[in-house]
N, CA, C, O and the ligand as a Tripos MOL2 file, in Angstrom:
@<TRIPOS>MOLECULE
protein
  233   231    59     0     0
PROTEIN
NO_CHARGES

@<TRIPOS>ATOM
      1 N         129.6040 -111.6620  101.8550 N.3       1 MET1
      2 CA        128.2700 -111.6110  102.4520 C.3       1 MET1
      3 C         128.3560 -111.9980  103.9220 C.2       1 MET1
      4 O         129.0330 -112.9540  104.2990 O.2       1 MET1
      5 N         127.6600 -111.2370  104.7230 N.am      2 GLU2
      6 CA        127.6630 -111.5110  106.1560 C.3       2 GLU2
      7 C         126.2940 -111.9840  106.5920 C.2       2 GLU2
      8 O         125.2790 -111.3780  106.2500 O.2       2 GLU2
      9 N         126.2710 -113.0590  107.3420 N.am      3 LEU3
     10 CA        125.0010 -113.5860  107.8310 C.3       3 LEU3
     11 C         124.5170 -112.7720  109.0280 C.2       3 LEU3
     12 O         125.2770 -112.4710  109.9480 O.2       3 LEU3
     13 N         123.2450 -112.4290  108.9870 N.am      4 THR4
     14 CA        122.6740 -111.7190  110.1260 C.3       4 THR4
     15 C         121.4350 -112.4690  110.6010 C.2       4 THR4
     16 O         120.8340 -113.2490  109.8630 O.2       4 THR4
     17 N         121.0780 -112.2160  111.8290 N.am      5 ILE5
     18 CA        119.8920 -112.8430  112.3940 C.3       5 ILE5
     19 C         119.0830 -111.7450  113.0900 C.2       5 ILE5
     20 O         119.6390 -110.8440  113.7180 O.2       5 ILE5
     21 N         117.7690 -111.8420  112.9630 N.am      6 ASP6
     22 CA        116.9120 -110.7960  113.5330 C.3       6 ASP6
     23 C         116.4730 -111.1150  114.9570 C.2       6 ASP6
     24 O         115.9420 -112.1880  115.2430 O.2       6 ASP6
     25 N         116.7090 -110.1620  115.8250 N.am      7 TYR7
     26 CA        116.2010 -110.2380  117.1910 C.3       7 TYR7
     27 C         115.0730 -109.2300  117.3100 C.2       7 TYR7
     28 O         115.0000 -108.2720  116.5400 O.2       7 TYR7
     29 N         114.1950 -109.4500  118.2760 N.am      8 GLU8
     30 CA        113.1010 -108.5050  118.4660 C.3       8 GLU8
     31 C         113.0100 -108.0630  119.9140 C.2       8 GLU8
     32 O         113.2670 -108.8300  120.8420 O.2       8 GLU8
     33 N         112.6350 -106.7940  120.0790 N.am      9 CYS9
     34 CA        112.4220 -106.2680  121.4170 C.3       9 CYS9
     35 C         110.9830 -106.5590  121.8330 C.2       9 CYS9
     36 O         110.0500 -106.1530  121.1400 O.2       9 CYS9
     37 N         110.7880 -107.2590  122.9570 N.am     10 PRO10
     38 CA        109.4270 -107.5820  123.3940 C.3      10 PRO10
     39 C         108.6590 -106.3450  123.8830 C.2      10 PRO10
     40 O         107.4310 -106.3730  123.9690 O.2      10 PRO10
     41 N         109.3610 -105.2870  124.1930 N.am     11 GLN11
     42 CA        108.7240 -104.0740  124.6860 C.3      11 GLN11
     43 C         108.1960 -103.1910  123.5580 C.2      11 GLN11
     44 O         107.0020 -102.8980  123.4980 O.2      11 GLN11
     45 N         109.0810 -102.7750  122.6730 N.am     12 CYS12
     46 CA        108.6730 -101.8190  121.6400 C.3      12 CYS12
     47 C         108.5610 -102.4610  120.2580 C.2      12 CYS12
     48 O         108.2770 -101.7810  119.2720 O.2      12 CYS12
     49 N         108.7880 -103.7740  120.1940 N.am     13 LYS13
     50 CA        108.6130 -104.5330  118.9530 C.3      13 LYS13
     51 C         109.5380 -104.1130  117.8220 C.2      13 LYS13
     52 O         109.2870 -104.4370  116.6610 O.2      13 LYS13
     53 N         110.5840 -103.4060  118.1450 N.am     14 SER14
     54 CA        111.5210 -103.0600  117.0900 C.3      14 SER14
     55 C         112.4600 -104.2460  116.8760 C.2      14 SER14
     56 O         112.8320 -104.9370  117.8240 O.2      14 SER14
     57 N         112.8310 -104.4670  115.6320 N.am     15 SER15
     58 CA        113.7240 -105.5830  115.3530 C.3      15 SER15
     59 C         115.1420 -105.0840  115.1730 C.2      15 SER15
     60 O         115.3830 -103.9420  114.7820 O.2      15 SER15
     61 N         116.0560 -105.9620  115.4650 N.am     16 SER16
     62 CA        117.4630 -105.5990  115.4080 C.3      16 SER16
     63 C         118.2360 -106.6790  114.6670 C.2      16 SER16
     64 O         118.1650 -107.8580  115.0150 O.2      16 SER16
     65 N         118.9710 -106.2710  113.6460 N.am     17 HIS17
     66 CA        119.7820 -107.2380  112.9100 C.3      17 HIS17
     67 C         121.1150 -107.4030  113.6380 C.2      17 HIS17
     68 O         121.8280 -106.4350  113.9040 O.2      17 HIS17
     69 N         121.4200 -108.6380  113.9450 N.am     18 GLN18
     70 CA        122.6860 -108.9040  114.6110 C.3      18 GLN18
     71 C         123.5560 -109.7430  113.6940 C.2      18 GLN18
     72 O         123.0890 -110.7020  113.0780 O.2      18 GLN18
     73 N         124.8170 -109.3750  113.6100 N.am     19 ARG19
     74 CA        125.7250 -110.1900  112.8100 C.3      19 ARG19
     75 C         125.9950 -111.5000  113.5280 C.2      19 ARG19
     76 O         126.1810 -111.5430  114.7440 O.2      19 ARG19
     77 N         126.0110 -112.5610  112.7460 N.am     20 LEU20
     78 CA        126.2310 -113.8780  113.3250 C.3      20 LEU20
     79 C         127.5660 -113.9290  114.0750 C.2      20 LEU20
     80 O         127.6880 -114.5780  115.1140 O.2      20 LEU20
     81 N         128.5450 -113.2430  113.5320 N.am     21 SER21
     82 CA        129.8720 -113.2580  114.1520 C.3      21 SER21
     83 C         129.8930 -112.5270  115.4970 C.2      21 SER21
     84 O         130.8210 -112.6850  116.2900 O.2      21 SER21
     85 N         128.8380 -111.7140  115.7410 N.am     22 ASP22
     86 CA        128.7740 -110.9690  117.0000 C.3      22 ASP22
     87 C         127.9980 -111.7030  118.0840 C.2      22 ASP22
     88 O         127.9720 -111.2890  119.2430 O.2      22 ASP22
     89 N         127.3670 -112.8020  117.6820 N.am     23 ILE23
     90 CA        126.5210 -113.5130  118.6300 C.3      23 ILE23
     91 C         127.3370 -114.5330  119.4110 C.2      23 ILE23
     92 O         128.0450 -115.3590  118.8350 O.2      23 ILE23
     93 N         127.2240 -114.4610  120.7180 N.am     24 SER24
     94 CA        127.8870 -115.4630  121.5300 C.3      24 SER24
     95 C         126.9420 -115.8970  122.6460 C.2      24 SER24
     96 O         126.1420 -115.0940  123.1260 O.2      24 SER24
     97 N         127.0240 -117.1410  123.0570 N.am     25 PRO25
     98 CA        126.1150 -117.6760  124.0690 C.3      25 PRO25
     99 C         126.2150 -116.9190  125.3840 C.2      25 PRO25
    100 O         127.3080 -116.5780  125.8380 O.2      25 PRO25
    101 N         125.0720 -116.6620  125.9820 N.am     26 GLY26
    102 CA        125.0570 -116.0290  127.2850 C.3      26 GLY26
    103 C         125.1910 -114.5270  127.2530 C.2      26 GLY26
    104 O         125.1170 -113.8710  128.2920 O.2      26 GLY26
    105 N         125.3910 -113.9690  126.0590 N.am     27 LYS27
    106 CA        125.5410 -112.5270  125.9480 C.3      27 LYS27
    107 C         124.1630 -111.8860  125.7800 C.2      27 LYS27
    108 O         123.4000 -112.2730  124.8950 O.2      27 LYS27
    109 N         123.8560 -110.9370  126.6040 N.am     28 ILE28
    110 CA        122.5480 -110.2960  126.5290 C.3      28 ILE28
    111 C         122.6060 -109.1050  125.5740 C.2      28 ILE28
    112 O         123.4660 -108.2310  125.6870 O.2      28 ILE28
    113 N         121.6550 -109.1000  124.6240 N.am     29 ARG29
    114 CA        121.5930 -108.0000  123.6640 C.3      29 ARG29
    115 C         120.4560 -107.0790  124.0750 C.2      29 ARG29
    116 O         119.3640 -107.5310  124.4170 O.2      29 ARG29
    117 N         120.7250 -105.8070  124.0370 N.am     30 LYS30
    118 CA        119.7060 -104.8570  124.4540 C.3      30 LYS30
    119 C         119.1880 -104.0300  123.3010 C.2      30 LYS30
    120 O         119.9080 -103.7200  122.3520 O.2      30 LYS30
    121 N         117.9000 -103.6750  123.4100 N.am     31 CYS31
    122 CA        117.2570 -102.8470  122.4170 C.3      31 CYS31
    123 C         117.8940 -101.4640  122.3980 C.2      31 CYS31
    124 O         118.1190 -100.8510  123.4410 O.2      31 CYS31
    125 N         118.1820 -100.9820  121.1860 N.am     32 ALA32
    126 CA        118.8090  -99.6700  121.0550 C.3      32 ALA32
    127 C         117.8330  -98.5620  121.4480 C.2      32 ALA32
    128 O         118.2510  -97.4670  121.8250 O.2      32 ALA32
    129 N         116.5470  -98.8450  121.3600 N.am     33 ARG33
    130 CA        115.5370  -97.8290  121.6360 C.3      33 ARG33
    131 C         115.1620  -97.7360  123.1180 C.2      33 ARG33
    132 O         115.1320  -96.6480  123.6930 O.2      33 ARG33
    133 N         114.8740  -98.9050  123.7340 N.am     34 CYS34
    134 CA        114.3800  -98.8480  125.1130 C.3      34 CYS34
    135 C         115.2470  -99.5990  126.1160 C.2      34 CYS34
    136 O         115.0010  -99.5320  127.3210 O.2      34 CYS34
    137 N         116.2540 -100.3110  125.6330 N.am     35 GLY35
    138 CA        117.1700 -100.9700  126.5590 C.3      35 GLY35
    139 C         116.7100 -102.3190  127.0830 C.2      35 GLY35
    140 O         117.3910 -102.9230  127.9120 O.2      35 GLY35
    141 N         115.5510 -102.8070  126.6100 N.am     36 SER36
    142 CA        115.0760 -104.1180  127.0450 C.3      36 SER36
    143 C         115.9040 -105.2130  126.3800 C.2      36 SER36
    144 O         116.4170 -105.0280  125.2770 O.2      36 SER36
    145 N         116.0310 -106.3470  127.0520 N.am     37 PRO37
    146 CA        116.7730 -107.4530  126.4350 C.3      37 PRO37
    147 C         116.0540 -107.9460  125.1850 C.2      37 PRO37
    148 O         114.8400 -108.1510  125.1990 O.2      37 PRO37
    149 N         116.8050 -108.1350  124.1130 N.am     38 LEU38
    150 CA        116.2170 -108.6030  122.8660 C.3      38 LEU38
    151 C         115.9990 -110.1080  122.9200 C.2      38 LEU38
    152 O         116.7420 -110.8340  123.5800 O.2      38 LEU38
    153 N         114.9710 -110.5630  122.2180 N.am     39 VAL39
    154 CA        114.6960 -111.9900  122.1660 C.3      39 VAL39
    155 C         114.7470 -112.4770  120.7210 C.2      39 VAL39
    156 O         114.5180 -111.7250  119.7740 O.2      39 VAL39
    157 N         115.0540 -113.7510  120.5920 N.am     40 LEU40
    158 CA        115.0570 -114.3800  119.2810 C.3      40 LEU40
    159 C         113.6430 -114.8880  119.0060 C.2      40 LEU40
    160 O         113.0410 -115.5500  119.8520 O.2      40 LEU40
    161 N         113.1260 -114.5840  117.8470 N.am     41 THR41
    162 CA        111.7720 -115.0110  117.5180 C.3      41 THR41
    163 C         111.7880 -116.0960  116.4500 C.2      41 THR41
    164 O         112.7920 -116.3090  115.7710 O.2      41 THR41
    165 N         110.6570 -116.7750  116.3170 N.am     42 ILE42
    166 CA        110.5160 -117.7870  115.2680 C.3      42 ILE42
    167 C         110.7220 -117.1230  113.9010 C.2      42 ILE42
    168 O         111.3770 -117.6860  113.0240 O.2      42 ILE42
    169 N         110.1590 -115.9250  113.7320 N.am     43 GLU43
    170 CA        110.3210 -115.2020  112.4660 C.3      43 GLU43
    171 C         111.7990 -114.9130  112.1990 C.2      43 GLU43
    172 O         112.2850 -115.0210  111.0730 O.2      43 GLU43
    173 N         112.4880 -114.5440  113.2660 N.am     44 GLY44
    174 CA        113.9130 -114.2650  113.1230 C.3      44 GLY44
    175 C         114.6820 -115.4950  112.6970 C.2      44 GLY44
    176 O         115.5830 -115.4240  111.8620 O.2      44 GLY44
    177 N         114.3110 -116.6420  113.2900 N.am     45 LEU45
    178 CA        114.9730 -117.8950  112.9420 C.3      45 LEU45
    179 C         114.6530 -118.3060  111.5110 C.2      45 LEU45
    180 O         115.5200 -118.8040  110.7920 O.2      45 LEU45
    181 N         113.4060 -118.0950  111.1010 N.am     46 ARG46
    182 CA        113.0320 -118.4520  109.7280 C.3      46 ARG46
    183 C         113.7780 -117.5730  108.7350 C.2      46 ARG46
    184 O         114.2310 -118.0480  107.6930 O.2      46 ARG46
    185 N         113.9010 -116.3130  109.0560 N.am     47 GLY47
    186 CA        114.6390 -115.4010  108.1880 C.3      47 GLY47
    187 C         116.0970 -115.8120  108.0990 C.2      47 GLY47
    188 O         116.7280 -115.7190  107.0460 O.2      47 GLY47
    189 N         116.6120 -116.2670  109.2250 N.am     48 PHE48
    190 CA        118.0060 -116.7110  109.2510 C.3      48 PHE48
    191 C         118.1800 -117.9680  108.4050 C.2      48 PHE48
    192 O         119.1820 -118.1380  107.7100 O.2      48 PHE48
    193 N         117.1760 -118.8470  108.4820 N.am     49 GLU49
    194 CA        117.2070 -120.0720  107.6850 C.3      49 GLU49
    195 C         117.2910 -119.7280  106.1970 C.2      49 GLU49
    196 O         118.0610 -120.3340  105.4520 O.2      49 GLU49
    197 N         116.4890 -118.7460  105.7760 N.am     50 ARG50
    198 CA        116.5230 -118.3230  104.3720 C.3      50 ARG50
    199 C         117.8820 -117.7320  104.0180 C.2      50 ARG50
    200 O         118.4500 -118.0230  102.9650 O.2      50 ARG50
    201 N         118.3890 -116.9010  104.9160 N.am     51 ALA51
    202 CA        119.6830 -116.2590  104.6660 C.3      51 ALA51
    203 C         120.7990 -117.2960  104.5780 C.2      51 ALA51
    204 O         121.7090 -117.1900  103.7560 O.2      51 ALA51
    205 N         120.7030 -118.2990  105.4480 N.am     52 LEU52
    206 CA        121.7190 -119.3430  105.4620 C.3      52 LEU52
    207 C         121.6510 -120.1660  104.1790 C.2      52 LEU52
    208 O         122.6770 -120.5370  103.6090 O.2      52 LEU52
    209 N         120.4380 -120.4420  103.7390 N.am     53 HIS53
    210 CA        120.2600 -121.2100  102.5150 C.3      53 HIS53
    211 C         120.8430 -120.4460  101.3210 C.2      53 HIS53
    212 O         121.5330 -121.0200  100.4780 O.2      53 HIS53
    213 N         120.5550 -119.1570  101.2670 N.am     54 ALA54
    214 CA        121.0650 -118.3240  100.1810 C.3      54 ALA54
    215 C         122.5970 -118.2410  100.2510 C.2      54 ALA54
    216 O         123.2760 -118.1630   99.2280 O.2      54 ALA54
    217 N         123.1110 -118.2600  101.4580 N.am     55 TYR55
    218 CA        124.5540 -118.1770  101.6700 C.3      55 TYR55
    219 C         125.2470 -119.4440  101.1650 C.2      55 TYR55
    220 O         126.3140 -119.3910  100.5550 O.2      55 TYR55
    221 N         124.6070 -120.5860  101.4380 N.am     56 CYS56
    222 CA        125.1990 -121.8740  101.0600 C.3      56 CYS56
    223 C         124.9600 -122.2330   99.6020 C.2      56 CYS56
    224 O         125.7290 -122.9860   99.0040 O.2      56 CYS56
    225 N         123.8880 -121.6890   99.0340 N.am     57 HIS57
    226 CA        123.5520 -121.9940   97.6450 C.3      57 HIS57
    227 C         123.3560 -120.7190   96.8370 C.2      57 HIS57
    228 O         122.2250 -120.3770   96.4900 O.2      57 HIS57
    229 N         124.4140 -120.0260   96.5380 N.am     58 PRO58
    230 CA        124.2890 -118.7500   95.8240 C.3      58 PRO58
    231 C         123.8500 -118.9400   94.3720 C.2      58 PRO58
    232 O         123.6990 -117.9630   93.6390 O.2      58 PRO58
    233 ZN        112.7700 -101.7690  122.6570 Zn       59 ZN59
@<TRIPOS>BOND
     1     1     2 1
     2     2     3 1
     3     3     4 2
     4     3     5 am
     5     5     6 1
     6     6     7 1
     7     7     8 2
     8     7     9 am
     9     9    10 1
    10    10    11 1
    11    11    12 2
    12    11    13 am
    13    13    14 1
    14    14    15 1
    15    15    16 2
    16    15    17 am
    17    17    18 1
    18    18    19 1
    19    19    20 2
    20    19    21 am
    21    21    22 1
    22    22    23 1
    23    23    24 2
    24    23    25 am
    25    25    26 1
    26    26    27 1
    27    27    28 2
    28    27    29 am
    29    29    30 1
    30    30    31 1
    31    31    32 2
    32    31    33 am
    33    33    34 1
    34    34    35 1
    35    35    36 2
    36    35    37 am
    37    37    38 1
    38    38    39 1
    39    39    40 2
    40    39    41 am
    41    41    42 1
    42    42    43 1
    43    43    44 2
    44    43    45 am
    45    45    46 1
    46    46    47 1
    47    47    48 2
    48    47    49 am
    49    49    50 1
    50    50    51 1
    51    51    52 2
    52    51    53 am
    53    53    54 1
    54    54    55 1
    55    55    56 2
    56    55    57 am
    57    57    58 1
    58    58    59 1
    59    59    60 2
    60    59    61 am
    61    61    62 1
    62    62    63 1
    63    63    64 2
    64    63    65 am
    65    65    66 1
    66    66    67 1
    67    67    68 2
    68    67    69 am
    69    69    70 1
    70    70    71 1
    71    71    72 2
    72    71    73 am
    73    73    74 1
    74    74    75 1
    75    75    76 2
    76    75    77 am
    77    77    78 1
    78    78    79 1
    79    79    80 2
    80    79    81 am
    81    81    82 1
    82    82    83 1
    83    83    84 2
    84    83    85 am
    85    85    86 1
    86    86    87 1
    87    87    88 2
    88    87    89 am
    89    89    90 1
    90    90    91 1
    91    91    92 2
    92    91    93 am
    93    93    94 1
    94    94    95 1
    95    95    96 2
    96    95    97 am
    97    97    98 1
    98    98    99 1
    99    99   100 2
   100    99   101 am
   101   101   102 1
   102   102   103 1
   103   103   104 2
   104   103   105 am
   105   105   106 1
   106   106   107 1
   107   107   108 2
   108   107   109 am
   109   109   110 1
   110   110   111 1
   111   111   112 2
   112   111   113 am
   113   113   114 1
   114   114   115 1
   115   115   116 2
   116   115   117 am
   117   117   118 1
   118   118   119 1
   119   119   120 2
   120   119   121 am
   121   121   122 1
   122   122   123 1
   123   123   124 2
   124   123   125 am
   125   125   126 1
   126   126   127 1
   127   127   128 2
   128   127   129 am
   129   129   130 1
   130   130   131 1
   131   131   132 2
   132   131   133 am
   133   133   134 1
   134   134   135 1
   135   135   136 2
   136   135   137 am
   137   137   138 1
   138   138   139 1
   139   139   140 2
   140   139   141 am
   141   141   142 1
   142   142   143 1
   143   143   144 2
   144   143   145 am
   145   145   146 1
   146   146   147 1
   147   147   148 2
   148   147   149 am
   149   149   150 1
   150   150   151 1
   151   151   152 2
   152   151   153 am
   153   153   154 1
   154   154   155 1
   155   155   156 2
   156   155   157 am
   157   157   158 1
   158   158   159 1
   159   159   160 2
   160   159   161 am
   161   161   162 1
   162   162   163 1
   163   163   164 2
   164   163   165 am
   165   165   166 1
   166   166   167 1
   167   167   168 2
   168   167   169 am
   169   169   170 1
   170   170   171 1
   171   171   172 2
   172   171   173 am
   173   173   174 1
   174   174   175 1
   175   175   176 2
   176   175   177 am
   177   177   178 1
   178   178   179 1
   179   179   180 2
   180   179   181 am
   181   181   182 1
   182   182   183 1
   183   183   184 2
   184   183   185 am
   185   185   186 1
   186   186   187 1
   187   187   188 2
   188   187   189 am
   189   189   190 1
   190   190   191 1
   191   191   192 2
   192   191   193 am
   193   193   194 1
   194   194   195 1
   195   195   196 2
   196   195   197 am
   197   197   198 1
   198   198   199 1
   199   199   200 2
   200   199   201 am
   201   201   202 1
   202   202   203 1
   203   203   204 2
   204   203   205 am
   205   205   206 1
   206   206   207 1
   207   207   208 2
   208   207   209 am
   209   209   210 1
   210   210   211 1
   211   211   212 2
   212   211   213 am
   213   213   214 1
   214   214   215 1
   215   215   216 2
   216   215   217 am
   217   217   218 1
   218   218   219 1
   219   219   220 2
   220   219   221 am
   221   221   222 1
   222   222   223 1
   223   223   224 2
   224   223   225 am
   225   225   226 1
   226   226   227 1
   227   227   228 2
   228   227   229 am
   229   229   230 1
   230   230   231 1
   231   231   232 2
@<TRIPOS>SUBSTRUCTURE
     1 MET1         2 RESIDUE 1 A MET
     2 GLU2         6 RESIDUE 1 A GLU
     3 LEU3        10 RESIDUE 1 A LEU
     4 THR4        14 RESIDUE 1 A THR
     5 ILE5        18 RESIDUE 1 A ILE
     6 ASP6        22 RESIDUE 1 A ASP
     7 TYR7        26 RESIDUE 1 A TYR
     8 GLU8        30 RESIDUE 1 A GLU
     9 CYS9        34 RESIDUE 1 A CYS
    10 PRO10       38 RESIDUE 1 A PRO
    11 GLN11       42 RESIDUE 1 A GLN
    12 CYS12       46 RESIDUE 1 A CYS
    13 LYS13       50 RESIDUE 1 A LYS
    14 SER14       54 RESIDUE 1 A SER
    15 SER15       58 RESIDUE 1 A SER
    16 SER16       62 RESIDUE 1 A SER
    17 HIS17       66 RESIDUE 1 A HIS
    18 GLN18       70 RESIDUE 1 A GLN
    19 ARG19       74 RESIDUE 1 A ARG
    20 LEU20       78 RESIDUE 1 A LEU
    21 SER21       82 RESIDUE 1 A SER
    22 ASP22       86 RESIDUE 1 A ASP
    23 ILE23       90 RESIDUE 1 A ILE
    24 SER24       94 RESIDUE 1 A SER
    25 PRO25       98 RESIDUE 1 A PRO
    26 GLY26      102 RESIDUE 1 A GLY
    27 LYS27      106 RESIDUE 1 A LYS
    28 ILE28      110 RESIDUE 1 A ILE
    29 ARG29      114 RESIDUE 1 A ARG
    30 LYS30      118 RESIDUE 1 A LYS
    31 CYS31      122 RESIDUE 1 A CYS
    32 ALA32      126 RESIDUE 1 A ALA
    33 ARG33      130 RESIDUE 1 A ARG
    34 CYS34      134 RESIDUE 1 A CYS
    35 GLY35      138 RESIDUE 1 A GLY
    36 SER36      142 RESIDUE 1 A SER
    37 PRO37      146 RESIDUE 1 A PRO
    38 LEU38      150 RESIDUE 1 A LEU
    39 VAL39      154 RESIDUE 1 A VAL
    40 LEU40      158 RESIDUE 1 A LEU
    41 THR41      162 RESIDUE 1 A THR
    42 ILE42      166 RESIDUE 1 A ILE
    43 GLU43      170 RESIDUE 1 A GLU
    44 GLY44      174 RESIDUE 1 A GLY
    45 LEU45      178 RESIDUE 1 A LEU
    46 ARG46      182 RESIDUE 1 A ARG
    47 GLY47      186 RESIDUE 1 A GLY
    48 PHE48      190 RESIDUE 1 A PHE
    49 GLU49      194 RESIDUE 1 A GLU
    50 ARG50      198 RESIDUE 1 A ARG
    51 ALA51      202 RESIDUE 1 A ALA
    52 LEU52      206 RESIDUE 1 A LEU
    53 HIS53      210 RESIDUE 1 A HIS
    54 ALA54      214 RESIDUE 1 A ALA
    55 TYR55      218 RESIDUE 1 A TYR
    56 CYS56      222 RESIDUE 1 A CYS
    57 HIS57      226 RESIDUE 1 A HIS
    58 PRO58      230 RESIDUE 1 A PRO
    59 ZN59       233 GROUP 0 **** ****
C-alpha cells in the first residue's frame, strides 16, 4: 500500500493525488490541467490522516 496525499489547485479546484514518496520540501507541484501551483488543503490533510491511520492499523 502506498500513502498518498491530496493537493488541490486553487484555480480550477481539481485535486491531485501525490505519492508521499514523491513529496519533498520546497518542491512546487503544478496542476496537470492549468499549471497553477497546487496547495495542500485541510481536507487533504484530514484524508491523509485517515490513510495514515489505516496504514498503521490494518
Ligand atoms: Zn488547475
